[in-house]
C-alpha positions as CSV (number, residue, x, y, z in Angstrom):
1,M,303.8,128.9,188.3
2,P,305.2,126.5,191.0
3,A,308.7,127.4,192.2
4,S,311.5,124.9,192.1
5,R,313.9,124.4,194.9
6,N,316.6,126.1,192.8
7,Q,314.4,129.1,192.4
8,L,313.8,129.2,196.1
9,G,317.5,129.4,196.7
10,M,317.2,133.1,195.8
11,L,315.1,133.5,198.9
12,R,317.8,132.4,201.4
13,P,318.9,135.2,203.7
14,P,322.3,135.2,205.4
15,V,322.2,132.7,208.3
16,W,324.7,132.4,211.2
17,R,325.9,128.8,211.8
18,R,328.2,127.3,214.3
19,M,330.4,124.5,213.0
20,M,332.5,122.8,215.7
21,N,334.2,125.8,217.3
22,E,334.1,128.1,214.3
23,V,331.7,130.9,213.4
24,E,330.5,130.8,209.8
25,L,328.3,133.3,207.8
26,D,326.3,131.4,205.3
27,T,325.3,133.8,202.5
28,G,323.7,131.1,200.4
29,E,326.7,131.0,198.0
30,H,330.2,130.7,199.6
31,P,330.5,130.5,203.4
32,H,332.7,133.1,205.0
33,F,334.5,132.1,208.2
34,I,334.6,134.9,210.7
35,G,337.0,133.1,213.1
36,R,337.3,130.6,215.8
37,M,335.2,131.1,218.9
38,S,338.3,130.6,221.0
39,D,340.0,133.4,219.1
40,Q,337.1,135.7,220.0
41,F,337.3,135.2,223.7
42,S,340.9,134.2,224.4
43,S,341.9,137.8,224.7
44,G,339.9,138.1,227.8
45,L,337.6,140.7,226.3
46,S,334.0,140.6,227.5
47,L,332.0,140.8,224.3
48,P,328.2,141.2,224.4
49,P,326.1,138.3,223.2
50,I,324.5,138.5,219.7
51,S,320.9,139.3,220.3
52,P,318.2,137.3,218.4
53,L,316.6,139.1,215.5
54,P,313.3,140.7,216.7
55,P,310.2,139.2,215.2
56,A,309.4,142.5,213.3
57,D,312.8,142.4,211.7
58,R,312.3,138.8,210.6
59,A,309.0,139.7,209.0
60,R,310.6,142.6,207.2
61,Q,313.5,140.4,206.0
62,V,311.1,137.7,204.8
63,G,309.1,140.3,203.0
64,E,312.2,141.7,201.3
65,A,313.4,138.2,200.3
66,L,310.0,137.4,198.9
67,V,309.9,140.6,196.9
68,D,313.4,139.9,195.5
69,Y,312.3,136.3,194.6
70,I,309.3,137.6,192.7
71,A,311.4,140.1,190.7
72,K,314.2,137.6,190.0
73,A,311.9,134.8,189.0
74,Q,310.0,137.3,186.8
75,L,306.7,136.1,188.2
76,R,303.6,137.6,186.6
77,A,300.1,138.3,187.8
78,G,298.3,134.9,188.2
79,D,301.5,132.9,189.0
80,R,301.5,130.8,192.2
81,L,304.0,131.5,194.9
82,P,305.9,128.9,196.8
83,A,303.9,127.0,199.4
84,E,304.1,128.1,203.1
85,R,306.1,125.0,204.1
86,E,308.7,125.7,201.4
87,L,309.1,129.3,202.5
88,M,309.4,128.2,206.1
89,A,312.1,125.6,205.3
90,T,314.1,127.9,203.0
91,L,314.0,131.0,205.1
92,A,314.3,129.2,208.5
93,V,311.3,131.0,210.0
94,G,308.1,129.9,211.6
95,R,304.6,129.6,210.1
96,S,303.4,132.7,212.0
97,T,306.1,134.9,210.4
98,I,305.3,133.7,206.9
99,R,301.6,134.3,207.4
100,E,302.2,137.8,208.8
101,V,304.1,138.6,205.6
102,I,301.4,137.1,203.4
103,R,298.7,139.2,205.3
104,R,300.7,142.3,204.6
105,F,300.9,141.6,200.9
106,Q,297.2,140.8,200.9
107,A,296.5,144.2,202.4
108,L,298.5,145.8,199.7
109,G,296.6,144.0,197.0
110,V,299.8,142.1,195.9
111,I,298.8,138.6,196.9
112,E,295.5,136.7,196.8
113,T,295.0,133.5,198.8
114,R,292.8,130.9,197.2
115,K,291.5,128.3,199.6
116,G,292.9,124.9,199.0
117,S,295.2,126.2,196.2
118,G,297.8,128.5,197.6
119,N,298.9,132.1,197.3
120,Y,298.9,133.8,193.9
121,L,300.5,137.0,192.7
122,L,298.0,139.8,191.7
123,R,300.6,142.1,190.4
124,P,304.4,142.0,190.1
125,V,306.5,143.9,192.8
126,S,310.1,144.8,193.4
127,R,311.9,146.9,196.0
128,A,311.1,149.9,193.8
129,T,307.4,149.3,194.2
130,V,305.6,152.0,196.2
131,H,303.5,150.5,199.0
132,M,300.9,152.7,200.7
133,P,299.0,150.8,203.4
134,L,296.2,153.0,204.7
135,S,293.6,152.8,207.5
136,L,291.1,155.1,209.1
137,D,289.2,154.6,212.3
138,T,286.3,156.9,213.1
139,D,283.4,157.1,215.5
140,S,280.8,158.0,212.9
141,L,279.9,157.6,209.2
142,R,279.8,161.4,208.9
143,D,283.3,161.8,210.3
144,G,284.7,159.0,208.1
145,L,283.1,160.4,205.0
146,L,284.4,164.0,205.6
147,K,287.9,162.8,206.3
148,T,287.9,160.6,203.3
149,L,286.5,163.4,201.2
150,Q,289.5,165.6,202.0
151,V,291.7,162.9,200.5
152,R,289.3,162.3,197.6
153,R,289.2,166.0,196.8
154,G,293.0,166.1,196.3
155,L,293.1,162.9,194.3
156,E,290.2,163.6,192.0
157,C,291.1,167.2,191.3
158,E,294.6,166.2,190.3
159,A,293.4,163.1,188.4
160,A,290.9,165.3,186.4
161,M,293.6,167.8,185.5
162,V,296.1,165.1,184.5
163,A,293.5,163.3,182.5
164,A,292.6,166.5,180.6
165,Q,296.3,166.9,179.7
166,V,297.2,163.4,178.6
167,R,293.9,161.7,177.7
168,T,293.8,159.8,174.3
169,Q,290.9,159.4,172.0
170,D,290.4,155.9,173.3
171,D,290.3,157.3,176.8
172,L,287.5,159.7,175.7
173,V,285.5,156.9,174.2
174,D,285.8,154.9,177.5
175,I,284.9,157.9,179.7
176,E,282.0,158.9,177.6
177,S,280.6,155.4,177.5
178,K,280.7,155.2,181.3
179,L,279.1,158.7,181.5
180,E,276.2,157.7,179.1
181,E,275.6,154.5,181.2
182,M,275.6,156.5,184.4
183,E,273.1,159.0,182.8
184,R,270.9,156.2,181.5
185,V,270.6,154.5,184.9
186,H,270.3,157.8,186.8
187,L,267.3,158.9,184.6
188,E,265.7,155.5,184.9
189,K,266.2,154.8,188.6
190,G,267.0,158.2,190.1
191,A,270.4,157.0,191.4
192,S,273.4,155.4,189.8
193,G,276.0,154.6,192.4
194,P,278.0,151.8,190.7
195,E,277.8,153.6,187.3
196,D,278.9,156.9,188.9
197,L,281.9,155.1,190.4
198,A,282.8,153.5,187.1
199,F,282.8,157.0,185.5
200,H,285.3,158.3,188.0
201,L,287.5,155.2,187.6
202,S,287.6,155.8,183.9
203,I,289.1,159.3,184.6
204,Y,291.7,157.7,186.9
205,A,292.6,155.3,184.0
206,A,292.9,158.3,181.6
207,T,295.8,159.7,183.7
208,H,297.9,156.8,182.7
209,N,299.4,156.9,186.2
210,P,298.7,153.6,187.9
211,L,299.2,155.1,191.4
212,F,295.8,156.9,191.1
213,R,294.0,153.6,190.7
214,Q,296.2,151.8,193.3
215,L,295.5,154.5,195.9
216,L,291.8,154.1,195.3
217,E,292.2,150.3,195.7
218,Q,293.9,151.0,199.0
219,M,290.9,153.1,200.1
220,R,288.2,151.3,198.1
221,E,286.1,150.4,201.2
222,A,286.1,154.0,202.4
223,F,285.6,155.5,198.9
224,E,282.7,153.1,198.0
225,R,280.6,154.5,200.8
226,F,280.1,157.6,198.7
227,W,278.3,155.5,196.1
228,S,276.4,153.1,198.4
229,H,273.5,155.4,199.5
230,P,275.1,156.8,202.7
231,F,272.7,157.6,205.5
232,E,270.2,155.3,203.6
233,R,269.5,158.2,201.2
234,H,269.1,157.4,197.6
235,D,269.2,161.1,196.7
236,F,272.7,161.5,198.2
237,A,274.7,164.0,196.0
238,R,272.0,163.8,193.3
239,R,272.5,167.5,192.6
240,S,276.0,166.7,191.3
241,F,274.6,164.7,188.4
242,P,274.8,167.5,185.7
243,F,278.4,168.3,186.5
244,H,279.6,164.9,185.4
245,R,278.8,165.8,181.9
246,T,280.5,169.2,182.1
247,L,283.6,167.4,183.7
248,F,283.7,165.1,180.7
249,E,283.5,168.1,178.3
250,A,286.4,169.8,180.1
251,I,288.6,166.7,179.8
252,S,287.6,166.3,176.2
253,A,288.6,170.0,175.5
254,Q,291.9,169.4,177.3
255,D,291.1,172.2,179.7
256,A,292.8,171.2,183.0
257,E,291.6,174.1,185.0
258,A,288.0,173.6,183.9
259,A,288.3,169.9,184.8
260,R,289.4,170.9,188.2
261,A,286.6,173.4,188.7
262,E,283.9,170.9,187.6
263,T,285.4,168.2,190.0
264,L,285.2,170.7,192.8
265,K,281.6,171.4,192.1
266,I,280.8,167.7,192.4
267,L,282.7,167.3,195.6
268,E,281.3,170.5,197.2
269,I,277.8,169.1,196.7
270,V,278.9,165.8,198.3
271,E,280.3,167.7,201.3
272,E,277.1,169.7,201.7
273,D,275.0,166.5,201.6
274,I,277.2,164.8,204.1
275,K,276.7,167.6,206.6
276,D,273.0,168.1,205.9
277,M,272.0,164.4,205.9
278,S,273.9,163.6,209.1
279,K,272.3,166.3,211.3
């Protein structure tokens, strides 16, 4: 959805302007005159100069302005954002600032850039949206997996318990279908990484709390290593296979504690294999 110039008016932040010998604060609506420059200095007072806004603050303000515009314009997933040159002109900032903000939103999974087409909204945002950019630098696969597993344990145990408490019949149908596909592929090939991941994602969905899935999206690259044959071993965590069925049964029975216990069994095997296979 291309933005009109009137829509872009919502993006304009306060701008200081100097008109003749007067200082004016332009808020985008009605200018407010602060006073004459001669009035400010005729008293003989030595006032400090107004410092330029630091680049980091400009990026933050541009980000906030863009978030406000998305909310006020009621943009939806798939809508196109204003072009870079429009943002630069309206917000009176350089291309590097605009691109820095776009990169931040891309990292948060909010904006997608399509070559030759522009920037598109992946999901609506507002100032109330919770943003959780995450990163992890480690020296080894073993260290990275173990650190990620600590976070995964907390997320998946809680997700299993919440899913057991609030799952619907439709959720159970979805989880079971993912489980059956995982079991089919596992029995046929001896491994089922993508299908195993789909099973866990269906449990996240059954929590009806979008933050579980969004947290996984933030850590997708780190999490997917658990299902991509780490250490080049196709038998990684294979011993956990039976506990996926018992986890589903616990969620079906709405037994939150049992769901937590079965999740821990799966992740304990994952941890054991990380340590054994990385020796």
